[in-house]
N, CA, C and O atoms as a Maestro MAE file, in Angstrom:
{
 s_m_m2io_version
 :::
 2.0.0
}

f_m_ct {
 s_m_title
 :::
 protein
 m_atom[148] {
  # First column is atom index #
  i_m_mmod_type
  r_m_x_coord
  r_m_y_coord
  r_m_z_coord
  i_m_residue_number
  s_m_chain_name
  s_m_pdb_residue_name
  s_m_pdb_atom_name
  i_m_atomic_number
  :::
  1 25 16.217 -10.410 29.763 1 A "MET " " N  " 7
  2 3 17.167 -9.377 29.056 1 A "MET " " CA " 6
  3 2 16.098 -8.386 28.225 1 A "MET " " C  " 6
  4 15 16.327 -7.213 27.930 1 A "MET " " O  " 8
  5 25 14.863 -9.144 27.912 2 A "GLU " " N  " 7
  6 3 14.093 -8.128 27.214 2 A "GLU " " CA " 6
  7 2 13.302 -7.169 28.354 2 A "GLU " " C  " 6
  8 15 12.934 -6.048 28.004 2 A "GLU " " O  " 8
  9 25 13.101 -7.546 29.454 3 A "ARG " " N  " 7
  10 3 12.450 -6.609 30.585 3 A "ARG " " CA " 6
  11 2 13.655 -5.553 30.547 3 A "ARG " " C  " 6
  12 15 13.371 -4.388 30.271 3 A "ARG " " O  " 8
  13 25 14.914 -5.882 30.795 4 A "LEU " " N  " 7
  14 3 15.679 -4.744 31.418 4 A "LEU " " CA " 6
  15 2 15.638 -3.751 30.044 4 A "LEU " " C  " 6
  16 15 15.662 -2.525 30.152 4 A "LEU " " O  " 8
  17 25 15.577 -4.396 28.836 5 A "LEU " " N  " 7
  18 3 15.622 -3.191 27.531 5 A "LEU " " CA " 6
  19 2 14.373 -2.451 27.770 5 A "LEU " " C  " 6
  20 15 14.501 -1.232 27.664 5 A "LEU " " O  " 8
  21 25 12.911 -2.983 28.138 6 A "ARG " " N  " 7
  22 3 12.011 -2.499 28.123 6 A "ARG " " CA " 6
  23 2 11.899 -1.379 29.042 6 A "ARG " " C  " 6
  24 15 11.288 -0.352 28.742 6 A "ARG " " O  " 8
  25 25 12.503 -1.569 30.201 7 A "ALA " " N  " 7
  26 3 12.550 -0.824 31.243 7 A "ALA " " CA " 6
  27 2 13.551 0.425 30.778 7 A "ALA " " C  " 6
  28 15 13.187 1.601 30.799 7 A "ALA " " O  " 8
  29 25 14.527 0.093 30.465 8 A "ASP " " N  " 7
  30 3 15.329 1.076 29.525 8 A "ASP " " CA " 6
  31 2 14.612 2.123 28.694 8 A "ASP " " C  " 6
  32 15 14.652 3.346 28.823 8 A "ASP " " O  " 8
  33 25 13.964 1.405 27.835 9 A "LEU " " N  " 7
  34 3 13.065 2.195 27.019 9 A "LEU " " CA " 6
  35 2 12.349 3.177 27.551 9 A "LEU " " C  " 6
  36 15 12.441 4.342 27.164 9 A "LEU " " O  " 8
  37 25 11.461 2.729 28.619 10 A "LEU " " N  " 7
  38 3 10.735 3.424 29.413 10 A "LEU " " CA " 6
  39 2 11.555 4.825 29.937 10 A "LEU " " C  " 6
  40 15 11.021 5.931 29.848 10 A "LEU " " O  " 8
  41 25 12.556 4.683 30.345 11 A "LEU " " N  " 7
  42 3 13.256 5.317 31.416 11 A "LEU " " CA " 6
  43 2 13.754 6.250 30.020 11 A "LEU " " C  " 6
  44 15 13.390 7.412 30.198 11 A "LEU " " O  " 8
  45 25 14.304 6.121 29.006 12 A "ASP " " N  " 7
  46 3 14.499 7.072 28.006 12 A "ASP " " CA " 6
  47 2 13.535 7.815 27.324 12 A "ASP " " C  " 6
  48 15 13.898 8.808 26.695 12 A "ASP " " O  " 8
  49 25 12.304 7.469 27.355 13 A "ARG " " N  " 7
  50 3 11.159 8.243 26.917 13 A "ARG " " CA " 6
  51 2 10.362 9.122 27.971 13 A "ARG " " C  " 6
  52 15 9.729 10.134 27.671 13 A "ARG " " O  " 8
  53 25 10.487 8.569 29.308 14 A "LYS " " N  " 7
  54 3 10.364 9.727 30.169 14 A "LYS " " CA " 6
  55 2 11.161 11.156 30.211 14 A "LYS " " C  " 6
  56 15 10.762 12.314 30.334 14 A "LYS " " O  " 8
  57 25 12.724 10.459 30.023 15 A "SER " " N  " 7
  58 3 13.625 11.674 30.427 15 A "SER " " CA " 6
  59 2 13.571 12.531 28.633 15 A "SER " " C  " 6
  60 15 14.253 13.551 28.530 15 A "SER " " O  " 8
  61 25 13.086 12.243 27.864 16 A "SER " " N  " 7
  62 3 13.187 12.923 26.551 16 A "SER " " CA " 6
  63 2 12.068 12.700 25.767 16 A "SER " " C  " 6
  64 15 12.200 12.005 24.760 16 A "SER " " O  " 8
  65 25 10.913 13.201 26.073 17 A "ASP " " N  " 7
  66 3 9.447 13.194 25.415 17 A "ASP " " CA " 6
  67 2 9.366 13.728 23.902 17 A "ASP " " C  " 6
  68 15 8.782 13.216 22.948 17 A "ASP " " O  " 8
  69 25 10.144 14.939 23.964 18 A "LEU " " N  " 7
  70 3 10.016 15.472 23.265 18 A "LEU " " CA " 6
  71 2 11.273 15.048 21.949 18 A "LEU " " C  " 6
  72 15 11.193 15.633 20.869 18 A "LEU " " O  " 8
  73 25 11.950 14.408 22.097 19 A "GLN " " N  " 7
  74 3 13.126 14.077 21.115 19 A "GLN " " CA " 6
  75 2 12.789 12.471 20.821 19 A "GLN " " C  " 6
  76 15 13.620 11.602 21.081 19 A "GLN " " O  " 8
  77 25 11.427 12.157 20.226 20 A "LEU " " N  " 7
  78 3 11.351 10.792 19.697 20 A "LEU " " CA " 6
  79 2 12.364 10.462 18.686 20 A "LEU " " C  " 6
  80 15 12.947 9.409 18.944 20 A "LEU " " O  " 8
  81 25 12.835 11.192 17.357 21 A "HIS " " N  " 7
  82 3 13.609 10.792 16.616 21 A "HIS " " CA " 6
  83 2 14.995 10.583 17.344 21 A "HIS " " C  " 6
  84 15 15.765 9.834 16.742 21 A "HIS " " O  " 8
  85 25 15.456 11.127 18.562 22 A "ASP " " N  " 7
  86 3 16.383 10.680 18.998 22 A "ASP " " CA " 6
  87 2 16.232 9.391 19.684 22 A "ASP " " C  " 6
  88 15 17.280 8.745 19.718 22 A "ASP " " O  " 8
  89 25 15.104 8.779 20.302 23 A "ASP " " N  " 7
  90 3 14.969 7.963 20.752 23 A "ASP " " CA " 6
  91 2 15.170 6.619 20.026 23 A "ASP " " C  " 6
  92 15 15.615 5.545 20.431 23 A "ASP " " O  " 8
  93 25 14.606 7.096 18.584 24 A "PHE " " N  " 7
  94 3 14.789 5.889 17.719 24 A "PHE " " CA " 6
  95 2 16.084 5.797 17.339 24 A "PHE " " C  " 6
  96 15 16.515 4.653 17.481 24 A "PHE " " O  " 8
  97 25 16.943 6.647 16.867 25 A "THR " " N  " 7
  98 3 18.582 6.528 16.686 25 A "THR " " CA " 6
  99 2 19.105 5.598 18.142 25 A "THR " " C  " 6
  100 15 19.659 4.524 17.905 25 A "THR " " O  " 8
  101 25 18.943 5.976 19.485 26 A "ILE " " N  " 7
  102 3 19.597 5.436 20.188 26 A "ILE " " CA " 6
  103 2 18.788 3.990 20.436 26 A "ILE " " C  " 6
  104 15 19.466 3.099 20.947 26 A "ILE " " O  " 8
  105 25 17.492 3.708 20.137 27 A "LEU " " N  " 7
  106 3 17.119 2.404 20.239 27 A "LEU " " CA " 6
  107 2 17.878 1.712 18.815 27 A "LEU " " C  " 6
  108 15 18.234 0.564 19.081 27 A "LEU " " O  " 8
  109 25 18.106 1.980 17.843 28 A "SER " " N  " 7
  110 3 18.593 1.562 16.714 28 A "SER " " CA " 6
  111 2 19.892 0.946 17.186 28 A "SER " " C  " 6
  112 15 20.311 -0.204 17.059 28 A "SER " " O  " 8
  113 25 20.373 1.919 17.712 29 A "ALA " " N  " 7
  114 3 22.186 2.095 17.826 29 A "ALA " " CA " 6
  115 2 21.919 0.174 19.260 29 A "ALA " " C  " 6
  116 15 22.512 -0.897 19.135 29 A "ALA " " O  " 8
  117 25 21.013 0.503 20.202 30 A "ARG " " N  " 7
  118 3 21.222 -0.295 20.767 30 A "ARG " " CA " 6
  119 2 20.974 -1.919 20.300 30 A "ARG " " C  " 6
  120 15 21.576 -2.930 20.661 30 A "ARG " " O  " 8
  121 25 19.757 -1.736 19.279 31 A "ILE " " N  " 7
  122 3 19.749 -3.378 19.049 31 A "ILE " " CA " 6
  123 2 20.857 -3.512 18.221 31 A "ILE " " C  " 6
  124 15 21.281 -4.663 18.121 31 A "ILE " " O  " 8
  125 25 21.500 -2.559 17.538 32 A "ILE " " N  " 7
  126 3 22.619 -3.163 16.541 32 A "ILE " " CA " 6
  127 2 23.837 -3.287 17.479 32 A "ILE " " C  " 6
  128 15 24.762 -3.849 16.892 32 A "ILE " " O  " 8
  129 25 24.106 -2.979 18.620 33 A "ASN " " N  " 7
  130 3 25.240 -3.320 19.768 33 A "ASN " " CA " 6
  131 2 24.798 -4.594 20.802 33 A "ASN " " C  " 6
  132 15 25.544 -5.016 21.686 33 A "ASN " " O  " 8
  133 25 23.766 -4.999 20.588 34 A "LEU " " N  " 7
  134 3 23.028 -6.408 21.320 34 A "LEU " " CA " 6
  135 2 23.413 -7.667 20.109 34 A "LEU " " C  " 6
  136 15 23.824 -8.806 20.329 34 A "LEU " " O  " 8
  137 25 23.098 -6.964 18.705 35 A "GLY " " N  " 7
  138 3 22.807 -8.061 17.877 35 A "GLY " " CA " 6
  139 2 21.752 -9.182 18.356 35 A "GLY " " C  " 6
  140 15 21.066 -9.008 19.363 35 A "GLY " " O  " 8
  141 25 21.663 -10.448 17.494 36 A "PRO " " N  " 7
  142 3 20.925 -11.195 17.678 36 A "PRO " " CA " 6
  143 2 20.802 -11.460 19.081 36 A "PRO " " C  " 6
  144 15 21.806 -11.641 19.769 36 A "PRO " " O  " 8
  145 25 19.617 -11.497 19.566 37 A "LEU " " N  " 7
  146 3 19.509 -12.092 21.081 37 A "LEU " " CA " 6
  147 2 19.383 -13.460 21.443 37 A "LEU " " C  " 6
  148 15 19.310 -13.780 22.630 37 A "LEU " " O  " 8
  :::
 }
 m_bond[147] {
  # First column is bond index #
  i_m_from
  i_m_to
  i_m_order
  :::
  1 1 2 1
  2 2 3 1
  3 3 4 2
  4 3 5 1
  5 5 6 1
  6 6 7 1
  7 7 8 2
  8 7 9 1
  9 9 10 1
  10 10 11 1
  11 11 12 2
  12 11 13 1
  13 13 14 1
  14 14 15 1
  15 15 16 2
  16 15 17 1
  17 17 18 1
  18 18 19 1
  19 19 20 2
  20 19 21 1
  21 21 22 1
  22 22 23 1
  23 23 24 2
  24 23 25 1
  25 25 26 1
  26 26 27 1
  27 27 28 2
  28 27 29 1
  29 29 30 1
  30 30 31 1
  31 31 32 2
  32 31 33 1
  33 33 34 1
  34 34 35 1
  35 35 36 2
  36 35 37 1
  37 37 38 1
  38 38 39 1
  39 39 40 2
  40 39 41 1
  41 41 42 1
  42 42 43 1
  43 43 44 2
  44 43 45 1
  45 45 46 1
  46 46 47 1
  47 47 48 2
  48 47 49 1
  49 49 50 1
  50 50 51 1
  51 51 52 2
  52 51 53 1
  53 53 54 1
  54 54 55 1
  55 55 56 2
  56 55 57 1
  57 57 58 1
  58 58 59 1
  59 59 60 2
  60 59 61 1
  61 61 62 1
  62 62 63 1
  63 63 64 2
  64 63 65 1
  65 65 66 1
  66 66 67 1
  67 67 68 2
  68 67 69 1
  69 69 70 1
  70 70 71 1
  71 71 72 2
  72 71 73 1
  73 73 74 1
  74 74 75 1
  75 75 76 2
  76 75 77 1
  77 77 78 1
  78 78 79 1
  79 79 80 2
  80 79 81 1
  81 81 82 1
  82 82 83 1
  83 83 84 2
  84 83 85 1
  85 85 86 1
  86 86 87 1
  87 87 88 2
  88 87 89 1
  89 89 90 1
  90 90 91 1
  91 91 92 2
  92 91 93 1
  93 93 94 1
  94 94 95 1
  95 95 96 2
  96 95 97 1
  97 97 98 1
  98 98 99 1
  99 99 100 2
  100 99 101 1
  101 101 102 1
  102 102 103 1
  103 103 104 2
  104 103 105 1
  105 105 106 1
  106 106 107 1
  107 107 108 2
  108 107 109 1
  109 109 110 1
  110 110 111 1
  111 111 112 2
  112 111 113 1
  113 113 114 1
  114 114 115 1
  115 115 116 2
  116 115 117 1
  117 117 118 1
  118 118 119 1
  119 119 120 2
  120 119 121 1
  121 121 122 1
  122 122 123 1
  123 123 124 2
  124 123 125 1
  125 125 126 1
  126 126 127 1
  127 127 128 2
  128 127 129 1
  129 129 130 1
  130 130 131 1
  131 131 132 2
  132 131 133 1
  133 133 134 1
  134 134 135 1
  135 135 136 2
  136 135 137 1
  137 137 138 1
  138 138 139 1
  139 139 140 2
  140 139 141 1
  141 141 142 1
  142 142 143 1
  143 143 144 2
  144 143 145 1
  145 145 146 1
  146 146 147 1
  147 147 148 2
  :::
 }
}
C-alpha cells in the first residue's frame, strides 16, 4: 500500500512541479480519505 502511494506521489510531482501547494492539498486529502493504514 505504501509503495503504491509513493509511486502515485511521484507521478503527481512530475506532472505538477510548479504546483507544490496543490500537491500538498492533494496529499492531505488522500491521507484523510485513506484514514489510518
